[in-house]
C-alpha positions in Angstrom: -9.8 -8.7 -21.5 -11.3 -6.0 -24.4 -8.9 -3.4 -23.6 -5.1 -3.7 -23.4 -3.0 -2.7 -20.3 0.2 -1.5 -20.0 2.7 0.8 -18.1 3.3 4.1 -19.6 6.8 5.9 -18.0 6.4 9.3 -16.6 8.8 11.5 -15.8 10.5 10.9 -12.0 8.4 13.1 -9.2 10.3 16.1 -8.0 10.8 15.4 -4.1 12.3 18.1 -1.7 15.1 17.0 -0.1 14.3 17.1 4.1 17.8 18.0 6.3 18.2 14.9 8.5 18.3 15.4 12.1 21.7 14.9 13.9 20.5 14.7 17.3 18.4 11.6 18.8 14.6 11.3 18.2 12.4 12.0 20.9 11.0 9.0 22.6 7.9 7.5 21.4 4.7 8.0 23.3 3.9 4.4 21.9 5.1 1.9 19.5 3.3 -0.4 17.1 4.7 -3.4 15.3 3.2 -6.2 12.9 5.0 -8.7 10.8 2.6 -9.3 7.9 1.2 -12.5 6.6 0.8 -13.5 3.2 -2.8 -13.7 1.2 -4.1 -14.7 -2.2 -1.1 -17.1 -2.7 1.8 -14.3 -2.0 5.4 -15.0 -1.5 5.8 -11.5 -0.1 7.2 -10.5 3.8 6.8 -7.5 5.2 7.3 -5.9 8.8 6.3 -3.0 9.8 7.2 -0.4 13.1 5.1 3.1 13.9 6.4 5.1 16.5 3.4 7.4 17.9 4.8 10.9 19.5 2.0 13.0 19.9 0.0 13.5 16.5 3.4 12.3 14.8 4.1 8.7 13.4 7.1 7.4 12.2 6.6 4.3 10.1 9.5 2.1 9.4 8.3 -0.6 6.8 10.2 -3.2 4.6 8.9 -5.4 2.1 10.6 -8.3 0.1 10.0 -11.1 -2.3 6.8 -9.6 -3.7 6.1 -9.5 -7.6 9.2 -7.4 -9.2 8.0 -6.7 -12.8 4.3 -6.3 -14.6 4.2 -5.8 -18.6 8.4 -5.4 -18.2 8.0 -2.4 -15.8 8.5 -2.5 -12.0 5.5 -3.6 -10.5 3.9 -0.4 -8.3 2.9 -2.2 -4.8 0.5 0.4 -2.9 -0.1 0.2 0.9 -1.8 0.9 3.6 -3.2 1.6 7.6 -6.8 0.3 7.5 -9.2 0.5 9.9 -12.8 0.8 10.8 -13.6 -2.9 11.1 -12.8 -6.0 12.6 -9.2 -5.1 12.8 -8.2 -8.2 11.2 -7.0 -10.1 7.9 -8.9 -12.1 6.3 -9.4 -15.3 6.3 -10.7 -18.1 3.1 -13.8 -17.4 3.8 -13.8 -13.9 2.8 -13.8 -15.3 -1.0 -17.3 -15.1 -1.6 -17.4 -15.1 -5.7 -15.3 -18.5 -5.6 -12.5 -17.4 -7.7 -9.9 -18.1 -4.9 -9.2 -14.7 -4.7 -9.9 -12.7 -1.8 -10.1 -8.9 -3.4 -10.2 -6.0 -1.9 -13.9 -5.4 -1.5 -14.0 -9.0 -0.2 -11.4 -8.6 2.5 -12.7 -4.7 3.6 -15.6 -6.1 6.3 -12.0 -7.4 7.9 -9.7 -5.0 7.8 -11.6 -1.9 6.6 -11.0 1.0 4.4 -7.9 3.5 3.7 -7.1 5.6 7.1 -3.9 6.4 5.8 -1.6 5.9 2.6 2.2 4.8 3.2 3.3 6.6 0.1 6.4 7.4 -0.8 6.0 11.1 -0.4 4.5 13.6 1.2 0.9 12.6 0.4 -0.6 10.0 3.4 -4.6 10.8 2.6 -6.8 8.8 1.7 -7.2 9.8 -1.7 -3.8 9.0 -2.7 -4.6 5.2 -1.5 -3.7 3.9 -5.1 -1.5 6.7 -7.1 0.9 4.3 -8.1 3.1 6.6 -8.8 3.7 7.2 -4.9 3.6 3.3 -4.8 6.8 0.9 -3.7 8.0 -0.4 -6.9 9.5 -4.0 -7.8 10.2 -7.0 -5.6 11.7 -5.3 -2.5 11.5 -1.9 -1.2 12.0 0.2 2.9 9.5 3.0 3.4 10.8 5.3 5.8 8.8 8.5 6.8 7.5 10.6 9.4 4.3 12.3 9.2 1.4 13.7 11.0 -1.2 11.1 11.9 -5.0 11.6 11.4 -7.1 11.5 14.6 -9.0 8.2 12.7 -5.6 6.1 12.0 -4.6 7.2 15.9 -7.6 5.8 17.0 -7.5 2.7 15.3 -4.1 1.8 15.9 -4.9 2.5 20.1 -8.0 0.2 19.5 -5.7 -2.3 18.1 -8.3 -2.1 14.8 -5.4 -0.9 12.6 -4.1 -3.3 10.0 -1.4 -2.7 7.4 -2.1 -4.4 3.9 0.3 -4.2 0.6 -1.6 -5.0 -2.5 -0.1 -6.7 -5.8 0.1 -10.1 -7.1 1.5 -12.0 -9.7 -1.3 -13.2 -11.8 0.4 -16.7 -12.7 0.1 -17.8 -9.4 -4.0 -17.3 -9.3 -6.2 -19.6 -10.0 -7.5 -19.4 -13.8 -11.1 -17.7 -13.0 -8.6 -15.2 -10.6 -6.4 -14.8 -13.3 -9.2 -13.9 -15.6 -10.8 -11.5 -13.9 -10.9 -8.0 -13.5 -10.3 -6.2 -10.3 -13.4 -5.3 -8.2 -12.1 -1.4 -8.1 -11.6 -0.7 -11.7 -12.7 -3.5 -14.3 -10.1 -1.8 -16.9 -7.3 -4.0 -14.6 -6.7 -7.3 -13.7 -7.9 -8.3 -10.4 -4.4 -9.1 -9.3 -2.9 -5.6 -10.1 -5.5 -4.2 -7.0 -6.1 -7.2 -4.7 -4.1 -7.7 -1.3 -1.4 -9.9 -0.8 0.4 -9.1 2.2 -1.4 -7.9 5.9 -1.0 -7.6 9.2 -2.8 -5.9 12.6 -0.3 -3.2 14.1 0.3 -4.3 18.2 1.3 -2.4 20.5 4.7 -3.2 22.2 8.3 -1.9 23.0 9.8 -1.1 19.6 13.1 0.3 19.8 12.9 3.9 18.5 15.5 4.5 15.7 18.7 7.1 16.9 18.2 10.5 14.4 15.5 11.4 12.3 14.8 9.5 9.1 14.6 10.3 5.4 11.0 10.7 3.8 11.2 8.3 1.0 11.5 4.8 -0.2 14.7 3.2 -0.7 13.7 0.9 -3.9 15.9 -2.5 -4.3 14.4 -3.2 -7.8 14.1 -1.1 -10.3 13.6 2.8 -10.1 11.4 3.6 -12.9 8.0 5.0 -12.3 5.2 3.8 -13.9 1.5 4.3 -14.1 -1.6 2.2 -15.3 -3.1 3.3 -18.6 -6.5 2.9 -19.4 -7.8 3.7 -22.4 -7.1 7.2 -23.1 -6.1 8.6 -19.3 -4.2 7.6 -16.1 -6.1 5.5 -13.3 -5.7 6.4 -9.7 -8.1 4.4 -7.7 -8.9 5.7 -4.3 -10.1 3.4 -1.4 -11.3 5.8 1.1 -13.4 4.4 3.8 -15.0 1.4 2.6 -15.8 3.3 -0.6 -14.0 2.8 -3.7 -13.8 5.6 -6.5 -11.8 5.4 -9.7 -10.7 9.0 -11.0 -9.0 9.5 -14.5 -6.6 12.0 -15.3 -5.5 13.0 -19.1 -2.3 11.7 -20.2 -1.8 15.9 -21.1 -2.0 16.6 -17.3 0.9 14.2 -16.3 3.8 16.6 -16.0 
């Protein structure tokens, strides 16, 4: 690569504490679950439960055995609910360029664009899809949060076409061509940084609803540092919205 890729540490984001409810949670209108399968030679694993009550969703995502570090920093893994396509995870035929890696773009005809960002703070919009300051960090983490469900995601859940994707691969496990390739979303990044690692279609089913209110946030088991990809003189936030992929930059001076 012609440009040096590194992580830049930024201050920990301040997050307001939310009070936990001491009363039992209301029964969900519908519950969905998935065990995510591995893509692109990933060794990771994950399970997810989504409990929908009206327009509110409670999500519990447990991720483990993912790449732990990248450039000596905790690896940021972004994850989303995708939809608007076939509602399936890509098979090997999705690799159109023959580098033995299914990129995010190559997988989009199967799982669709980002409908909801499963982040570690309040922003679940598609625009926050690749804000790695809000990503799960390291090899294992849990995201347990409750948020308002947008109409597109709710429709995909009801139609059986909502797919959860966790991104971020270990470059050392890829083919030589895949390890050397640049990201299809941001050429300044390696292909591994933005490619899907885990994938699963959310299916309706009887899942036991947790008792008590859910905390909003993430429990990280490997490292607490917050980092972001440095690209040239700016920080890249990659928005994967509705099948369209846009790279947004902001200057280092704008990071508090």
